[in-house]
Backbone bond lengths (Angstrom), bond angles and torsions (degrees), N, CA, C in turn:
res aa  C-N    CA-C-N  psi(-1)  N-CA   C-N-CA  omega(-1)  CA-C   N-CA-C  phi
1 M - - - 1.465 - - 1.519 109.50 -
2 D 1.326 116.69 132.11 1.457 121.67 -179.78 1.523 109.50 -67.82
3 S 1.320 116.84 119.66 1.452 120.70 -175.68 1.521 110.57 -145.57
4 L 1.341 115.46 146.94 1.463 121.64 174.05 1.528 110.72 -112.36
5 S 1.306 117.74 20.35 1.455 121.64 179.52 1.525 110.05 -66.67
6 P 1.330 118.45 154.97 1.466 121.43 -176.61 1.528 113.98 -54.84
7 E 1.337 116.82 -40.13 1.467 118.41 -176.97 1.518 112.65 -66.58
8 V 1.330 117.44 -19.99 1.463 121.28 177.37 1.526 111.05 -90.88
9 V 1.318 118.10 -42.58 1.457 121.76 -173.11 1.525 112.95 -82.51
10 E 1.326 117.97 -43.70 1.470 120.04 -172.01 1.529 113.92 -57.37
11 P 1.340 120.04 -38.05 1.471 118.49 177.11 1.535 113.84 -65.18
12 L 1.327 117.24 -16.26 1.462 121.30 -178.41 1.523 112.88 -90.14
13 L 1.342 117.70 -12.06 1.455 121.31 -176.48 1.519 111.00 -72.08
14 T 1.329 115.80 138.38 1.465 120.04 -176.43 1.518 113.44 -116.68
15 G 1.325 118.04 -7.55 1.462 121.08 -178.62 1.513 110.94 -131.34
16 R 1.323 115.58 -160.19 1.465 118.81 -179.79 1.521 112.32 -87.42
17 F 1.333 119.03 -18.77 1.462 120.54 177.67 1.529 109.44 -72.10
18 G 1.334 114.30 131.39 1.460 120.10 -176.75 1.513 112.51 106.90
19 R 1.334 116.16 4.79 1.468 121.14 -179.32 1.531 108.89 -129.76
20 P 1.327 118.27 116.88 1.469 128.02 -2.39 1.527 112.68 -73.45
21 Y 1.324 113.43 161.51 1.453 122.27 -176.07 1.529 108.10 -116.35
22 V 1.327 116.36 115.32 1.466 121.70 179.64 1.521 108.37 -108.47
23 Y 1.329 116.02 129.97 1.462 120.63 -174.83 1.520 110.40 -129.48
24 A 1.328 115.80 140.47 1.461 121.87 172.94 1.522 108.72 -138.78
25 E 1.318 116.48 138.74 1.464 118.42 175.35 1.519 110.37 -62.53
26 Q 1.334 115.56 -38.47 1.464 120.28 -179.82 1.523 109.49 -144.40
27 C 1.310 116.46 139.43 1.462 121.23 174.04 1.521 108.47 -152.80
28 E 1.322 116.18 169.22 1.455 119.04 177.48 1.518 110.24 -65.33
29 S 1.336 116.25 -49.19 1.460 122.50 179.21 1.520 108.47 -160.76
30 T 1.320 116.69 141.58 1.468 118.54 176.36 1.524 111.16 -66.79
31 Q 1.349 117.25 -20.51 1.462 120.31 176.97 1.537 110.52 -65.39
32 T 1.315 116.90 -34.31 1.462 120.24 178.32 1.526 111.69 -89.06
33 L 1.324 117.03 -24.21 1.470 120.70 177.26 1.524 111.31 -70.78
34 L 1.318 116.81 -27.47 1.463 122.04 -176.94 1.530 111.08 -64.62
35 D 1.323 116.53 131.07 1.456 122.31 177.26 1.525 108.80 -82.47
36 R 1.326 116.96 107.06 1.463 120.89 -174.83 1.518 112.98 -77.09
37 S 1.312 117.85 -2.50 1.459 120.09 174.00 1.529 111.78 -94.02
38 G 1.309 116.95 -1.06 1.455 121.69 -176.56 1.513 113.12 -79.12
39 P 1.321 116.97 176.01 1.463 121.02 179.40 1.518 111.81 -74.93
40 E 1.324 115.27 159.97 1.457 119.71 177.19 1.526 109.48 -60.11
41 G 1.322 114.90 136.39 1.459 120.35 -177.68 1.509 113.80 97.30
42 S 1.340 116.95 -7.55 1.459 119.56 174.02 1.521 109.55 -57.44
43 V 1.321 116.78 147.23 1.460 119.78 -177.95 1.516 110.29 -135.65
44 A 1.323 115.64 143.91 1.465 122.92 172.19 1.523 107.73 -119.59
45 V 1.328 116.00 133.12 1.465 121.97 -174.11 1.523 109.06 -133.04
46 A 1.309 116.90 143.29 1.461 121.13 176.60 1.520 110.29 -139.68
47 D 1.326 116.02 153.45 1.455 121.41 174.13 1.518 111.41 -84.41
48 E 1.339 115.50 -22.99 1.460 119.29 -179.45 1.523 109.03 -151.57
49 Q 1.338 115.74 138.83 1.451 121.76 174.72 1.525 108.84 -114.54
50 T 1.328 115.94 132.98 1.460 119.37 178.26 1.523 111.82 -91.04
51 G 1.344 116.33 -17.20 1.460 120.22 179.89 1.506 111.39 -139.28
52 G 1.321 117.24 37.33 1.454 121.92 -178.55 1.519 111.03 -61.00
53 R 1.337 115.69 141.84 1.460 120.59 -176.54 1.513 111.28 -125.56
54 G 1.313 114.50 141.25 1.445 121.14 169.39 1.516 108.83 -102.71
55 R 1.315 115.26 -160.40 1.453 119.63 -179.34 1.530 111.01 -67.45
56 L 1.332 116.87 148.05 1.461 124.78 179.62 1.522 112.10 59.48
57 G 1.348 115.93 29.09 1.454 120.61 174.80 1.512 115.64 76.24
58 R 1.335 118.40 8.53 1.457 120.23 179.82 1.529 110.57 -68.95
59 A 1.323 115.61 150.00 1.465 120.38 179.03 1.524 110.21 -72.64
60 W 1.337 115.26 142.97 1.466 121.08 171.11 1.514 105.97 -116.65
61 E 1.325 117.01 109.80 1.452 121.70 -173.52 1.520 110.46 -118.51
62 A 1.339 114.89 140.87 1.467 120.91 176.83 1.519 108.13 -159.65
63 P 1.340 118.01 143.05 1.463 120.27 176.13 1.527 110.82 -60.79
64 A 1.310 116.06 149.92 1.467 121.14 -178.59 1.530 110.59 -56.63
65 G 1.321 115.69 137.60 1.451 121.26 172.58 1.509 116.12 77.10
66 T 1.338 117.44 15.31 1.463 118.84 -177.29 1.526 113.50 -112.65
67 S 1.342 117.28 -13.66 1.462 120.50 -170.69 1.516 111.55 -127.40
68 I 1.325 114.83 170.20 1.456 121.03 163.42 1.520 106.63 -99.67
69 L 1.316 115.58 122.04 1.460 123.45 178.78 1.513 106.91 -128.71
70 C 1.315 117.63 108.39 1.458 119.08 -175.36 1.521 111.02 -147.85
71 S 1.327 115.47 156.57 1.462 122.57 174.07 1.516 108.41 -133.05
72 V 1.326 115.26 137.05 1.465 121.63 -178.41 1.524 108.94 -118.43
73 L 1.326 116.31 136.89 1.457 121.94 179.00 1.528 110.40 -87.42
74 L 1.329 115.71 125.56 1.461 121.87 178.09 1.525 109.46 -120.90
75 R 1.315 115.75 143.42 1.463 121.51 177.95 1.535 109.28 -125.30
76 P 1.322 116.97 70.41 1.470 119.85 -178.60 1.525 110.91 -69.85
77 P 1.320 117.42 153.76 1.465 120.35 177.67 1.523 110.30 -69.37
78 P 1.325 118.41 157.52 1.463 120.29 177.93 1.524 110.48 -65.25
79 G 1.310 115.14 146.70 1.463 119.15 175.99 1.511 114.10 121.91
80 P 1.347 118.73 -58.63 1.466 118.33 -176.16 1.529 111.73 -64.44
81 D 1.330 115.18 154.88 1.459 121.07 177.11 1.529 108.26 -73.33
82 L 1.333 116.09 108.47 1.459 119.99 -174.46 1.523 112.35 -68.20
83 A 1.338 117.99 -19.08 1.461 120.17 177.27 1.528 111.41 -62.28
84 Q 1.323 116.72 -23.82 1.469 120.39 178.78 1.525 112.25 -64.44
85 L 1.330 117.01 -20.17 1.458 119.48 -176.82 1.526 112.46 -67.94
86 S 1.346 117.82 -23.08 1.467 119.00 172.51 1.524 110.57 -62.79
87 L 1.329 116.66 -39.41 1.461 120.90 178.11 1.526 111.19 -70.74
88 V 1.337 116.65 -38.26 1.469 120.48 177.26 1.527 109.76 -62.55
89 G 1.336 115.78 -45.61 1.463 118.99 176.82 1.509 112.35 -65.14
90 G 1.334 116.79 -35.14 1.456 119.99 177.03 1.512 112.66 -63.57
91 L 1.328 116.56 -37.89 1.461 120.42 177.26 1.531 110.90 -62.85
92 A 1.329 116.18 -43.40 1.469 119.73 179.64 1.527 110.27 -62.04
93 A 1.332 117.15 -44.16 1.462 120.53 179.23 1.525 111.24 -66.30
94 A 1.338 117.12 -39.78 1.461 120.80 -179.12 1.521 111.22 -63.16
95 E 1.313 117.25 -45.67 1.469 120.69 178.54 1.520 111.06 -63.47
96 T 1.336 116.65 -42.20 1.465 120.96 -179.51 1.521 110.75 -60.51
97 V 1.320 115.87 -45.25 1.464 121.31 -177.96 1.523 111.28 -64.93
98 E 1.320 117.32 -47.61 1.462 118.76 -175.99 1.525 111.81 -70.60
99 E 1.319 117.56 -31.60 1.469 120.14 175.75 1.524 110.14 -65.13
100 E 1.332 116.36 -42.53 1.459 120.01 -179.75 1.525 111.57 -66.22
101 L 1.321 116.45 -36.79 1.463 120.51 -179.67 1.526 112.54 -81.07
102 G 1.334 117.03 -12.75 1.457 120.30 -177.80 1.518 112.57 69.85
103 L 1.335 115.71 30.18 1.471 120.94 -177.87 1.520 108.30 -121.20
104 W 1.306 117.38 91.34 1.458 121.74 -175.43 1.527 111.42 -62.94
105 R 1.334 115.96 130.75 1.459 123.90 178.60 1.528 111.95 57.44
106 S 1.326 116.75 30.63 1.464 120.05 -179.45 1.517 112.32 -91.27
107 S 1.330 118.28 -19.34 1.457 121.26 -177.26 1.525 110.12 -89.93
108 Q 1.316 115.18 149.00 1.456 121.57 178.50 1.524 109.42 -128.69
109 I 1.334 114.80 158.11 1.458 120.74 178.36 1.511 108.80 -111.92
110 K 1.319 115.54 120.77 1.458 121.20 175.40 1.527 107.33 -93.40
111 W 1.319 114.74 110.83 1.457 120.82 -178.27 1.524 110.13 -53.36
112 P 1.356 119.25 134.32 1.467 123.91 6.65 1.516 115.15 -101.35
113 N 1.377 119.23 -5.03 1.462 115.42 -167.64 1.523 116.27 -154.94
114 D 1.325 119.28 15.88 1.456 120.45 -179.04 1.525 111.28 -108.37
115 V 1.326 115.94 148.22 1.464 122.13 175.29 1.521 107.90 -111.55
116 M 1.330 115.97 129.56 1.454 122.57 -173.37 1.532 111.12 -118.87
117 I 1.321 115.06 141.77 1.463 122.63 169.93 1.527 106.75 -129.08
118 N 1.312 117.00 126.23 1.464 120.75 -179.92 1.533 111.71 51.98
119 R 1.338 115.89 42.05 1.463 123.74 177.78 1.522 113.01 67.41
120 R 1.314 117.60 16.53 1.459 121.57 177.75 1.524 110.11 -121.55
121 K 1.319 115.95 141.55 1.455 120.52 -178.63 1.523 110.66 -76.58
122 V 1.341 116.03 126.64 1.458 120.59 176.12 1.520 112.31 -115.98
123 A 1.328 117.52 -13.85 1.461 119.79 -177.83 1.521 110.16 -155.26
124 G 1.325 115.10 156.92 1.448 121.40 176.18 1.517 110.55 -143.74
125 V 1.316 116.06 153.46 1.467 122.11 -177.19 1.528 108.22 -128.67
126 L 1.330 115.68 139.97 1.458 121.57 179.42 1.526 108.90 -132.41
127 A 1.331 116.70 116.28 1.468 121.48 177.78 1.525 108.80 -104.51
128 E 1.315 116.54 118.43 1.457 122.11 178.78 1.527 109.21 -116.01
129 A 1.335 115.96 117.49 1.464 121.31 -176.95 1.521 110.02 -104.57
130 R 1.330 114.89 138.55 1.452 120.88 176.16 1.516 109.14 -155.90
131 E 1.329 114.76 122.49 1.471 121.18 177.49 1.523 111.80 53.82
132 G 1.338 115.81 42.32 1.450 120.53 175.85 1.512 115.54 80.60
133 I 1.319 116.92 -1.37 1.462 121.64 179.04 1.525 108.56 -108.28
134 V 1.320 116.36 138.86 1.470 120.93 179.29 1.516 109.33 -117.22
135 A 1.322 115.86 126.08 1.467 121.39 170.37 1.521 106.42 -98.81
136 L 1.317 116.06 111.36 1.463 121.56 -176.66 1.528 108.66 -100.95
137 G 1.327 115.32 104.70 1.458 120.33 -179.25 1.516 111.60 -94.68
138 T 1.322 115.81 140.09 1.465 121.73 179.07 1.516 109.56 -132.81
139 G 1.314 116.10 132.93 1.459 121.48 172.48 1.511 109.82 -123.66
140 I 1.328 116.48 128.04 1.469 121.58 178.66 1.521 108.48 -123.85
141 N 1.326 116.82 126.13 1.460 121.49 173.88 1.524 108.38 -75.58
142 V 1.318 116.00 115.42 1.471 119.47 -173.63 1.526 111.85 -109.32
143 N 1.330 117.41 -67.64 1.464 119.96 -170.19 1.526 114.42 -113.31
144 Q 1.314 118.11 17.53 1.464 119.24 175.66 1.527 110.55 -65.84
145 T 1.335 115.42 142.38 1.457 120.63 168.88 1.529 107.94 -82.79
146 R 1.315 116.27 171.84 1.467 119.17 179.37 1.523 111.52 -58.87
147 D 1.337 116.65 -38.65 1.457 120.52 -178.78 1.522 112.07 -68.32
148 Q 1.327 117.74 -20.47 1.460 120.88 -177.91 1.525 113.19 -91.40
149 L 1.311 117.50 -7.96 1.455 121.15 178.25 1.523 110.10 -84.50
150 P 1.337 117.94 146.73 1.473 119.74 -178.90 1.521 111.73 -62.17
151 R 1.321 115.37 137.30 1.463 120.74 -178.83 1.522 112.29 -91.70
152 D 1.335 116.46 -16.16 1.461 120.12 -175.35 1.522 112.46 -109.61
153 A 1.342 116.33 24.59 1.466 119.88 -179.02 1.520 110.45 -67.42
154 R 1.340 116.55 151.92 1.458 121.87 -179.77 1.524 111.90 -65.24
155 Q 1.329 116.11 -28.24 1.450 120.43 178.45 1.528 108.26 -136.45
156 P 1.332 118.95 157.60 1.463 120.83 -178.67 1.530 111.28 -58.00
157 V 1.319 115.83 141.26 1.465 120.90 -178.40 1.520 110.14 -123.69
158 A 1.322 115.17 159.77 1.459 121.75 178.84 1.517 108.35 -149.98
159 S 1.299 116.56 169.66 1.457 123.20 170.35 1.524 107.57 -124.31
160 L 1.309 116.72 168.64 1.466 118.55 175.15 1.525 109.94 -60.59
161 R 1.320 116.09 -37.56 1.466 120.55 -178.56 1.525 112.01 -65.46
162 T 1.341 117.61 -41.55 1.463 118.65 178.98 1.518 111.67 -74.16
163 T 1.336 116.96 -14.74 1.463 120.40 179.25 1.523 111.73 -82.92
164 D 1.343 116.56 -43.41 1.475 118.11 -176.31 1.522 114.47 -120.55
165 G 1.341 117.29 0.70 1.460 120.04 175.54 1.514 114.92 78.52
166 R 1.333 117.69 8.75 1.472 120.41 -178.16 1.518 110.98 -116.64
167 E 1.345 115.81 153.09 1.455 120.95 168.16 1.523 108.39 -84.83
168 H 1.328 116.41 147.49 1.459 121.21 -173.55 1.519 110.87 -123.96
169 D 1.326 115.25 149.63 1.465 122.42 179.18 1.522 108.85 -79.12
170 R 1.318 116.96 108.65 1.463 120.04 -175.20 1.528 112.51 -68.81
171 A 1.316 117.40 -31.56 1.471 119.62 -179.73 1.526 110.89 -63.78
172 V 1.316 116.85 -44.79 1.465 121.05 178.36 1.524 110.05 -63.31
173 L 1.326 116.23 -42.11 1.464 120.78 178.81 1.522 111.41 -62.11
174 L 1.327 117.24 -43.66 1.458 121.11 -178.65 1.529 110.97 -64.38
175 A 1.325 117.13 -44.54 1.461 119.84 178.34 1.524 111.07 -61.31
176 D 1.319 116.96 -39.54 1.464 121.48 177.81 1.524 110.42 -65.27
177 L 1.331 116.80 -43.55 1.462 121.07 178.45 1.526 111.46 -58.41
178 L 1.323 117.61 -45.63 1.464 121.24 -178.11 1.527 111.33 -65.76
179 A 1.321 117.11 -38.17 1.471 120.15 178.45 1.529 110.87 -66.39
180 R 1.320 116.81 -42.12 1.464 120.10 179.97 1.528 110.90 -69.77
181 L 1.320 117.20 -38.03 1.459 119.89 177.34 1.524 110.49 -62.88
182 E 1.311 117.51 -42.33 1.469 119.96 177.88 1.528 110.73 -60.83
183 R 1.320 117.22 -40.72 1.465 120.72 -179.42 1.526 111.62 -66.14
184 F 1.329 117.18 -47.73 1.460 120.13 -179.81 1.526 111.60 -67.39
185 Y 1.318 116.73 -38.89 1.469 120.18 179.91 1.523 110.79 -65.08
186 T 1.319 117.10 -41.98 1.462 120.90 177.89 1.522 110.52 -61.54
187 A 1.329 116.53 -42.77 1.473 120.16 177.62 1.525 110.47 -62.53
188 W 1.327 117.04 -41.44 1.464 121.10 179.13 1.523 111.10 -63.89
189 L 1.331 117.22 -41.03 1.462 120.50 177.64 1.522 111.32 -59.54
190 E 1.320 116.14 -38.10 1.461 120.61 -174.90 1.526 112.62 -82.26
191 G 1.331 117.13 -32.25 1.464 118.22 -173.36 1.506 115.49 -139.12
192 G 1.335 118.30 11.91 1.447 120.42 -179.50 1.520 112.35 66.55
193 L 1.317 116.16 -165.36 1.458 120.20 -177.24 1.528 111.74 -64.78
194 D 1.339 116.96 -24.27 1.464 120.74 175.89 1.523 111.43 -55.05
195 A 1.340 115.99 -35.23 1.462 120.80 -174.48 1.526 112.64 -68.70
196 V 1.341 117.52 -21.32 1.467 120.64 -179.27 1.525 111.69 -121.42
197 F 1.336 116.40 10.23 1.456 119.53 -171.59 1.528 112.54 -66.25
198 G 1.309 117.30 -31.50 1.466 119.46 178.32 1.513 111.97 -60.42
199 D 1.336 116.77 -39.76 1.461 120.95 178.23 1.524 110.89 -73.49
200 L 1.320 116.23 -33.83 1.463 120.67 -176.99 1.531 112.05 -74.77
201 G 1.319 116.77 -50.69 1.460 120.34 -175.33 1.515 113.38 -60.50
202 S 1.323 117.16 -34.66 1.457 120.82 -178.39 1.522 112.90 -74.10
203 R 1.339 116.47 -11.85 1.468 120.66 -179.05 1.526 112.44 -110.58
204 D 1.311 117.76 14.34 1.459 121.96 -173.97 1.531 110.71 -69.95
205 F 1.330 116.55 107.65 1.468 122.27 -175.91 1.525 112.39 -70.28
206 L 1.324 117.62 -35.18 1.461 120.78 -172.86 1.524 113.86 -84.59
207 R 1.310 118.08 -18.38 1.461 120.43 -176.53 1.529 110.89 -54.40
208 G 1.322 116.20 126.91 1.459 121.73 178.31 1.508 114.85 84.72
209 R 1.351 117.71 -4.02 1.457 120.66 178.52 1.530 110.13 -93.35
210 R 1.304 116.20 148.60 1.466 120.25 173.49 1.518 107.77 -80.45
211 I 1.330 115.68 124.94 1.457 120.93 -174.30 1.524 110.29 -134.14
212 T 1.323 114.47 168.35 1.460 122.01 167.44 1.517 107.37 -128.11
213 V 1.323 117.03 138.29 1.457 121.64 177.81 1.520 108.41 -155.20
214 D 1.329 115.59 126.36 1.472 121.36 179.68 1.536 112.73 51.52
215 G 1.312 116.12 40.08 1.458 120.09 178.38 1.519 114.62 80.94
216 V 1.336 117.01 -2.80 1.462 121.67 178.24 1.521 108.91 -96.84
217 E 1.315 117.08 132.40 1.456 121.79 178.73 1.513 109.41 -121.95
218 G 1.325 115.52 137.90 1.459 119.60 178.89 1.512 110.65 166.89
219 V 1.319 115.67 -173.11 1.463 121.40 178.73 1.523 108.81 -88.49
220 A 1.320 116.71 127.93 1.460 120.84 179.25 1.521 110.02 -67.12
221 E 1.320 115.67 128.44 1.461 121.29 -178.24 1.522 111.94 -92.92
222 G 1.324 117.30 -12.07 1.450 120.38 177.90 1.513 112.29 127.65
223 I 1.329 115.01 177.99 1.459 122.99 176.76 1.522 107.96 -93.70
224 D 1.330 117.09 131.92 1.465 118.41 179.90 1.536 110.31 -88.74
225 R 1.317 116.22 179.97 1.466 120.97 -173.81 1.525 113.45 -78.33
226 E 1.344 116.13 2.89 1.458 121.28 171.09 1.527 110.98 -103.36
227 G 1.329 116.61 0.41 1.453 120.95 -179.68 1.512 114.34 86.99
228 R 1.335 117.58 9.78 1.456 121.97 179.81 1.526 110.24 -91.50
229 L 1.337 114.87 154.83 1.460 119.94 177.47 1.523 109.02 -93.43
230 L 1.330 116.75 127.16 1.455 122.17 179.31 1.517 109.63 -94.92
231 V 1.339 115.38 124.62 1.460 120.37 178.88 1.523 108.71 -153.04
232 A 1.302 115.85 132.66 1.465 122.81 177.48 1.528 111.60 51.81
233 G 1.306 116.37 41.14 1.453 121.27 177.09 1.513 115.04 75.99
234 R 1.328 116.94 7.80 1.454 120.63 179.75 1.518 110.54 -117.27
235 A 1.330 116.16 151.84 1.460 122.49 174.97 1.519 108.15 -105.72
236 I 1.326 117.06 114.55 1.460 123.26 -175.72 1.526 109.70 -97.43
237 D 1.340 116.45 123.91 1.465 120.72 -179.74 1.524 112.42 -78.54
238 S 1.318 117.47 -37.93 1.461 121.81 179.98 1.517 107.97 -160.88
239 G 1.305 116.05 161.18 1.450 118.58 179.11 1.515 112.00 160.75
240 E 1.322 114.39 171.56 1.448 122.73 179.30 1.528 109.15 -92.76
241 V 1.317 116.75 119.32 1.466 121.08 -174.55 1.520 111.01 -101.48
242 G 1.315 114.88 129.48 1.446 120.83 167.48 1.520 108.32 -113.33
243 Y 1.321 118.20 145.74 1.468 119.86 -176.20 1.512 110.58 -145.24
244 E 1.320 114.63 156.06 1.449 120.77 176.25 1.520 109.02 -82.45
245 R 1.311 117.28 126.19 1.463 121.33 -175.92 1.525 110.40 -78.10
């Protein structure tokens, strides 16, 4: 039986991320379930969120038991741009997804926090910083059928199941995600976004597309080494992106 309970997931963990492991069958959001007084690498996981949020307060909805919904506690040192952690988390999710699908370099990152497969969103990352602590939330569409995916999403969506026709073991996926996140986060701590830029730049979904963001329209030139989106000669720190499909 597909389960994310501690007795199933904890034996699969290979690093320090995921310890301690807090699990709930249902909660409002793993971002609020996460104990912010815990050690770095603590994780909160749920099978269902009743008030899950994506970027800009949008709802993140999925039927119970079909997705990976988790939040990891990070304690980065003062100084680095914490907004970059959405991209770091996106890289971990992108690698996890493409490894599971057996499609090398098939996943892309849509700045600032979405993971795309075949031009469809399969995952999203939300980094919320407060008092030097970052709660990094990740949602991955895993075993939803087409009928279970939202029909009114702003952009086309998919799950791993609708991509390859198979059901996937969420516990194995979650353990893999946490291991990859620990690796990318450690690299970021040591060398900033430069340390992971090779993996990031090659997955840039918006590069070369005509987009609009914060009233600026033009062709996206790519993500720079500070994590900003370059468009029409400007470096955008954050904003709502629209793009031509």
